[in-house]
C-alpha positions, 0 to 999 in steps of 0.5 A: 532502496532496492531496483528491480527491471520491469521484466523481473517485475512482470515475471514473478510481481510476488517477490517485488511485493514483498521486497516492498514490504521493507522499503519501496522499490523502484522498478525501472525501464530501458535501466531508467526509472519508472516506477515506484511500489510501496506498501500502504502503510510507507504511502500514508505516510508519505502522504499524509492520508489517513485510512477512508471509510472504505479500509475500514468497511474492508476489513474482516468481520471482528477486527474493527473495535469502536463502539458507533454512539447513535445519531445524534438530531440534526 
């Protein structure tokens, strides 16, 4: 478990994001944990969330390997 101060977080957000790739990072304010930064994959695993259509639409063109069937009759 990594812990950084809110001051460290504000001064170097990129470093905090790099740390959070491997494990959650606790951000403290006046010595008390106030926030947790984690990767989206860690969050999804923890919350049981799956990718949404918004996530899929945000992917770069050609990165999704899927065949779409034409809509059926209603």
